[in-house]
C-alpha positions as CSV (number, residue, x, y, z in Angstrom):
1,X,13.9,49.0,-10.1
2,X,14.9,46.7,-13.2
3,X,14.0,42.9,-13.2
4,X,15.3,40.4,-15.6
5,X,12.6,38.4,-16.3
6,X,13.0,35.2,-18.1
7,X,10.8,32.4,-19.7
8,X,11.8,29.3,-20.3
9,X,10.3,27.6,-23.5
10,X,10.8,24.1,-22.2
11,X,9.7,20.7,-24.3
12,X,8.8,18.7,-21.4
13,X,9.0,14.7,-21.8
14,X,5.8,13.4,-20.4
15,X,6.2,11.5,-16.9
16,X,10.1,11.6,-17.1
17,X,10.6,14.0,-14.1
18,X,14.3,13.2,-13.8
19,X,15.6,14.2,-16.9
20,X,12.9,17.2,-16.5
21,X,14.6,18.3,-12.9
22,X,18.1,17.9,-15.8
23,X,16.5,20.3,-17.7
24,X,15.2,22.5,-15.6
25,X,18.9,23.3,-13.5
26,X,20.7,23.4,-17.2
27,X,18.3,26.3,-17.9
28,X,18.4,27.6,-14.8
29,X,22.2,27.8,-15.6
30,X,22.2,29.5,-19.1
31,X,19.5,32.4,-17.6
32,X,21.9,33.2,-14.8
33,X,24.6,33.5,-16.9
34,X,22.5,35.8,-19.3
35,X,21.4,38.1,-16.0
36,X,18.3,37.1,-14.8
37,X,16.7,37.1,-11.7
38,X,13.3,35.6,-12.4
39,X,13.2,32.4,-14.4
40,X,9.6,31.2,-15.3
41,X,8.6,27.5,-16.4
42,X,5.2,26.5,-18.0
43,X,2.6,24.2,-16.4
44,X,3.4,20.8,-15.5
45,X,7.2,21.6,-16.4
46,X,8.4,18.8,-14.1
47,X,6.2,16.0,-15.3
48,X,4.7,16.6,-18.7
49,X,0.5,17.3,-19.8
50,X,-1.5,14.0,-20.5
51,X,-1.3,12.2,-17.5
52,X,-3.9,10.8,-16.9
53,X,-3.8,7.3,-14.2
54,X,0.0,7.9,-13.7
55,X,-0.6,11.7,-12.1
56,X,0.4,9.9,-8.9
57,X,3.7,8.4,-9.6
58,X,4.9,11.7,-10.6
59,X,4.1,13.6,-7.8
60,X,6.2,15.2,-5.5
61,X,5.5,17.8,-2.6
62,X,7.7,21.2,-2.7
63,X,9.6,20.7,0.8
64,X,13.1,20.5,1.3
65,X,13.5,17.3,1.8
66,X,11.6,16.0,-1.4
67,X,14.6,14.6,-3.9
68,X,13.4,16.7,-6.6
69,X,12.5,19.9,-5.0
70,X,15.9,19.8,-2.7
71,X,18.0,20.5,-5.8
72,X,15.6,23.1,-7.3
73,X,15.4,24.9,-4.0
74,X,19.6,25.3,-3.9
75,X,19.5,26.7,-7.9
76,X,17.2,29.3,-6.2
77,X,19.9,30.6,-4.4
78,X,21.3,32.3,-7.4
79,X,18.0,32.3,-9.2
80,X,14.1,33.1,-8.5
81,X,12.2,30.2,-10.1
82,X,8.7,29.4,-10.7
83,X,8.2,25.5,-11.5
84,X,5.2,23.6,-12.5
85,X,4.6,20.1,-11.1
86,X,2.3,17.6,-10.0
87,X,1.4,18.5,-6.2
88,X,0.7,15.3,-3.7
89,X,-1.3,16.4,-0.4
90,X,-1.0,14.8,3.1
91,X,-4.0,13.5,2.1
92,X,-3.0,12.2,-1.1
93,X,-4.9,14.5,-3.3
94,X,-3.1,15.2,-6.5
95,X,-2.7,19.1,-8.0
96,X,-1.8,20.7,-10.8
97,X,0.7,23.8,-8.9
98,X,3.0,26.1,-9.6
99,X,5.4,26.5,-6.7
100,X,7.9,29.9,-6.6
101,X,11.0,29.2,-5.4
102,X,13.6,32.1,-4.1
103,X,16.7,32.1,-1.0
104,X,16.5,28.0,-1.1
105,X,12.3,28.3,0.1
106,X,9.1,28.2,-1.0
107,X,7.5,31.1,-1.0
108,X,4.2,30.4,-2.6
109,X,2.6,27.5,-3.8
110,X,-0.5,28.0,-6.2
111,X,-2.6,25.4,-6.9
112,X,-4.6,25.3,-10.3
113,X,-8.6,26.4,-9.7
114,X,-10.3,25.9,-13.2
115,X,-9.5,22.9,-14.3
116,X,-11.1,22.2,-18.2
117,X,-13.5,19.4,-18.6
118,X,-14.1,20.1,-22.4
119,X,-13.2,19.8,-25.7
120,X,-9.4,17.6,-25.5
121,X,-9.2,18.2,-21.5
122,X,-10.0,15.9,-18.9
123,X,-8.5,17.6,-15.8
124,X,-11.3,17.1,-13.6
125,X,-11.3,13.1,-13.6
126,X,-7.6,12.9,-12.4
127,X,-6.6,16.2,-10.3
128,X,-8.3,18.0,-7.2
129,X,-9.3,21.7,-7.7
130,X,-7.2,24.8,-5.7
131,X,-9.5,26.8,-3.7
132,X,-7.4,30.4,-4.1
133,X,-6.0,33.2,-5.6
134,X,-3.8,34.6,-3.3
135,X,-0.6,37.5,-4.4
136,X,2.7,37.4,-2.4
137,X,5.7,39.0,-1.7
138,X,8.8,38.7,-3.5
139,X,12.1,40.4,-3.7
140,X,10.7,42.7,-6.9
141,X,7.7,43.5,-5.7
142,X,4.4,41.8,-5.0
143,X,3.3,38.9,-7.5
144,X,0.3,36.1,-8.2
145,X,0.4,33.0,-10.3
146,X,-2.6,31.8,-12.7
147,X,-1.8,27.9,-14.4
148,X,-3.6,28.2,-17.9
149,X,-7.4,28.0,-17.7
150,X,-7.0,30.2,-14.6
151,X,-6.6,33.3,-16.3
152,X,-9.6,32.5,-18.9
153,X,-11.6,33.5,-16.0
154,X,-11.3,37.7,-15.9
155,X,-12.5,37.2,-12.0
156,X,-9.1,35.7,-11.3
157,X,-6.6,38.3,-12.0
158,X,-8.9,40.6,-10.7
159,X,-8.5,38.9,-7.0
160,X,-4.7,38.6,-7.6
161,X,-5.1,42.5,-8.8
162,X,-7.1,43.1,-6.0
163,X,-4.9,41.7,-3.3
164,X,-1.6,43.4,-4.3
165,X,-0.3,41.8,-7.2
166,X,1.7,43.8,-9.7
167,X,3.4,41.1,-11.3
168,X,1.5,38.4,-12.8
169,X,2.9,35.4,-13.7
170,X,1.1,33.0,-16.3
171,X,2.2,29.3,-16.9
172,X,0.5,27.0,-19.2
173,X,0.7,24.0,-21.6
174,X,-1.4,25.3,-24.0
175,X,-1.8,22.9,-26.7
176,X,-2.3,24.7,-30.6
177,X,-6.5,24.3,-31.7
178,X,-8.1,26.3,-34.5
179,X,-6.4,28.7,-37.3
180,X,-6.5,31.9,-38.4
181,X,-4.3,33.4,-41.1
182,X,-1.6,34.6,-39.3
183,X,-1.5,32.1,-36.1
184,X,-2.9,29.4,-34.3
185,X,-6.4,30.9,-32.8
186,X,-5.3,29.1,-29.5
187,X,-2.4,31.4,-29.3
188,X,-4.2,34.8,-31.1
189,X,-6.5,34.2,-28.1
190,X,-4.1,34.2,-25.2
191,X,-1.8,36.9,-26.6
192,X,-5.1,39.2,-26.8
193,X,-6.3,38.6,-23.4
194,X,-3.2,38.8,-21.8
195,X,-2.3,42.5,-23.3
196,X,-6.2,43.2,-22.4
197,X,-5.2,42.0,-18.9
198,X,-1.7,44.1,-18.6
199,X,-3.5,47.6,-19.6
200,X,-6.9,46.8,-17.9
201,X,-5.5,46.3,-14.7
202,X,-2.2,48.2,-15.0
203,X,0.7,45.7,-14.5
204,X,3.2,43.5,-15.6
205,X,2.1,40.4,-17.7
206,X,4.5,36.8,-17.8
207,X,3.1,34.2,-19.6
208,X,5.2,30.6,-20.0
209,X,4.1,28.7,-22.2
210,X,5.6,25.2,-23.2
211,X,7.0,23.8,-26.5
212,X,6.6,20.4,-27.9
213,X,4.7,17.3,-29.3
214,X,2.6,14.7,-26.7
215,X,0.3,12.4,-27.4
216,X,-0.6,14.2,-30.3
217,X,-0.9,17.6,-28.6
218,X,1.6,20.5,-30.7
219,X,2.3,23.1,-27.6
220,X,2.9,26.3,-29.2
221,X,5.3,28.5,-27.0
222,X,4.9,32.0,-27.7
223,X,5.5,33.2,-24.5
224,X,4.9,37.2,-23.8
225,X,5.8,39.7,-21.7
226,X,3.4,42.9,-21.7
227,X,4.1,46.1,-18.9
228,X,1.4,48.2,-17.4
229,X,0.4,49.8,-20.7
230,X,-0.5,46.7,-22.5
231,X,2.5,47.0,-24.4
232,X,4.6,44.1,-26.1
233,X,8.0,43.8,-24.1
234,X,9.0,40.8,-25.4
235,X,8.2,37.2,-27.3
236,X,9.8,33.9,-27.4
237,X,9.7,32.2,-31.1
238,X,7.2,29.5,-32.0
239,X,7.4,25.6,-31.3
240,X,11.2,26.7,-30.1
241,X,12.8,25.5,-26.7
242,X,14.7,27.9,-25.4
243,X,15.2,30.6,-22.5
244,X,13.6,34.4,-23.4
245,X,15.3,37.2,-21.4
246,X,13.7,41.1,-20.9
247,X,14.2,44.0,-18.7
248,X,11.2,45.2,-16.8
249,X,11.4,48.7,-15.3
250,X,9.3,48.4,-12.8
251,X,9.0,52.0,-11.9
252,X,6.5,51.7,-15.1
253,X,4.1,51.0,-12.8
254,X,4.1,54.7,-11.2
255,X,4.0,56.3,-14.8
256,X,1.3,54.2,-16.1
257,X,-1.1,54.8,-12.6
258,X,-0.1,58.3,-12.8
259,X,-1.8,58.7,-16.2
260,X,-4.4,56.0,-15.7
261,X,-5.5,55.4,-12.0
262,X,-7.7,52.4,-12.6
263,X,-6.3,51.2,-9.1
264,X,-7.4,54.0,-7.1
265,X,-10.7,54.0,-8.6
266,X,-11.5,50.5,-8.5
267,X,-14.7,49.6,-6.1
268,X,-14.2,46.3,-4.5
269,X,-16.8,46.8,-2.2
270,X,-19.3,47.5,-4.7
271,X,-18.2,44.3,-6.8
272,X,-18.5,42.1,-3.4
273,X,-21.9,43.4,-2.9
274,X,-23.5,42.9,-6.6
275,X,-22.0,39.5,-6.1
276,X,-23.7,38.6,-2.8
277,X,-26.8,40.0,-4.3
278,X,-26.8,37.9,-7.5
279,X,-25.4,34.4,-6.1
280,X,-28.6,34.8,-3.5
281,X,-30.9,34.5,-6.2
């Protein structure tokens, strides 16, 4: 089975949901014309990142009657999509969320669990934390979503792996930090970790990162897809807006796991027992 997966490196305008929505729909149109089956947008792609006190004013609920999601859901009849947004719940809490849209319906919503409050980050001051890592079924197999800081913690993709995710969709608004001889330090770290996860969990890792400048931050792009052998399938340019498309051979899962049966030999019950022992101290 083949999957044409597209990564949307969007230069989001801070707080301008309507303008960002139009850009989403334009990129979706481009991806469809290129033959994409699934299009992944970065973290907070509908709103911008440095929202602070305006988070509540740009929040939406992923419902058919919501004016933003109504149009996105209509577009998802022809193309599955992952979109990033500020989610408002029924008790007016606000989350950094990503929604998977397919066939005019919301298949899954992931709320960012790990909200960084170090260095340049202050997310926990403005947002509530999610409380789950759940895989979900798509027409391409079982998938899972993580948002930025979530995949800086190895337990997050591990939980999705154990829940059946063979396609892990990572979204981020990762600002450039640190300098190496070749690329930004943050870019090098993310690429190394994503490649490692793909090989360790023998799964596909697709990462969409945003581009552009916002409140003094530079978002570097460089979105990537790795196969279950940890090999790079495609890499988007740094600092360029656009849609990058690759074809995934989902049969690679079988070939890799026949050769490297890490999933077969994993012992989640043992891990659970040891974690219970550790946390009981």
